[in-house]
C-alpha positions in Angstrom: 0.1 -0.2 0.2 3.0 2.5 0.7 4.8 1.8 -2.2 1.4 2.2 -4.0 1.3 5.5 -2.7 4.7 6.8 -3.6 4.6 5.5 -7.0 0.8 7.7 -7.2 3.0 10.9 -5.6 5.9 10.6 -8.0 3.2 9.9 -11.2 1.5 13.4 -10.4 4.6 15.1 -9.4 6.4 14.2 -13.0 3.8 13.6 -15.4 3.2 16.7 -16.8 7.0 17.6 -17.0 7.5 13.9 -18.3 4.5 14.9 -21.3 6.0 18.4 -22.3 9.5 17.2 -22.8 8.2 14.2 -25.2 5.5 17.0 -26.8 7.9 18.8 -28.2 9.9 16.1 -29.1 7.1 14.5 -31.2 4.7 17.5 -32.0 2.4 15.8 -31.1 0.3 16.4 -27.6 -1.6 13.3 -27.7 0.9 11.2 -28.9 3.2 12.0 -26.1 0.3 11.3 -23.8 0.4 8.0 -24.4 4.3 7.3 -24.8 4.4 9.2 -21.3 1.8 6.6 -19.8 3.6 3.4 -21.5 6.8 4.9 -19.8 4.9 5.2 -16.3 3.2 1.8 -16.6 6.6 0.6 -17.5 7.9 2.1 -14.4 5.3 0.7 -12.0 6.5 -2.8 -12.9 9.8 -1.9 -11.7 8.7 0.7 -8.9 10.4 -1.1 -5.9 13.8 -0.8 -7.6 13.0 2.3 -9.5 12.4 4.2 -5.9 15.7 3.6 -4.5 17.4 5.5 -7.5 18.5 9.2 -6.5 16.4 10.6 -9.9 13.8 8.0 -10.5 12.2 10.6 -13.0 15.1 10.9 -15.2 14.9 6.8 -15.7 11.2 7.4 -17.0 11.9 10.1 -18.8 14.7 8.4 -20.6 12.0 5.5 -21.0 9.6 8.0 -22.5 12.2 9.6 -25.2 13.8 6.1 -26.2 9.7 5.2 -27.0 9.2 8.3 -28.7 11.8 7.9 -30.9 11.4 4.2 -31.6 7.6 5.8 -32.6 9.0 7.7 -35.0 11.2 5.3 -36.5 8.4 2.7 -37.2 6.5 5.5 -38.3 8.8 6.5 -40.9 9.5 2.9 -41.7 6.1 1.8 -42.5 5.8 5.1 -44.7 8.6 4.2 -47.2 7.1 0.5 -47.0 3.9 2.0 -47.8 5.6 4.0 -50.6 7.3 1.1 -51.8 4.1 -1.0 -52.1 2.1 1.3 -53.7 4.5 2.0 -56.1 4.5 6.1 -56.0 7.3 8.2 -55.3 7.5 10.0 -52.0 7.5 13.5 -52.3 10.7 15.5 -50.7 8.8 17.7 -48.6 8.8 17.5 -44.7 5.9 15.9 -43.3 4.3 15.1 -39.7 6.4 11.8 -39.4 10.0 14.2 -39.7 8.1 16.0 -36.4 10.9 18.4 -35.5 10.0 21.2 -38.7 6.4 20.9 -36.5 7.3 21.4 -33.4 8.1 24.8 -32.1 11.7 24.0 -31.2 12.2 23.3 -34.8 10.5 26.1 -36.4 12.4 28.4 -33.9 15.3 26.8 -35.2 14.6 26.8 -39.2 13.7 30.4 -38.6 17.4 30.8 -36.9 19.1 28.9 -39.6 17.4 30.9 -42.3 18.3 34.0 -40.7 21.8 33.0 -41.0 22.0 32.3 -44.4 20.6 35.6 -45.3 23.6 37.5 -43.8 26.7 35.2 -43.8 29.2 37.9 -43.0 27.1 39.4 -39.9 29.1 36.7 -37.5 32.2 38.4 -38.1 30.9 42.3 -38.2 30.0 41.6 -35.0 33.2 40.6 -33.4 34.6 44.0 -35.2 36.3 42.0 -38.2 35.8 42.6 -41.7 32.0 42.5 -43.5 33.3 39.5 -45.4 33.1 35.2 -44.8 36.1 34.8 -44.2 37.1 33.9 -40.3 38.7 36.1 -38.3 41.5 34.5 -37.8 42.0 34.4 -41.7 41.5 37.9 -42.1 44.1 39.0 -39.5 46.5 37.3 -41.6 45.5 39.2 -44.9 45.5 42.4 -43.2 43.7 45.4 -44.2 45.0 44.8 -48.1 42.9 41.3 -48.2 46.1 39.5 -50.0 47.6 36.9 -47.6 50.7 37.6 -45.8 
């Protein structure tokens, strides 16, 4: 009875945090909830041993992330197989199975990369170097004339 109460408290304290991490990875809250529940179900089977760990939530989080990655791989494999069986070509566009572009983190990273591609020499100007895409070390070696010394 005591272990059941401990696990219930553990579940209440950590379910939301772990679900949020998995949802950020998958980009789908409902799928993340399923994965997190599966990870907690596995933790319940091992609770007497897990309860002795310093950070049992880290073990559950790791299990949930691994389950999420496995599901993503399985979805991609299934999609590739379906394309082969149907004999159609798969488009090069992103799709929900490639979940990172569909998450807020993925969109922000894509926006950051787009911004950097549009301004390739910006990094060096911010450091006080020349407005070129050469490295600061190369720019120092070349001096102000632009030719190697």
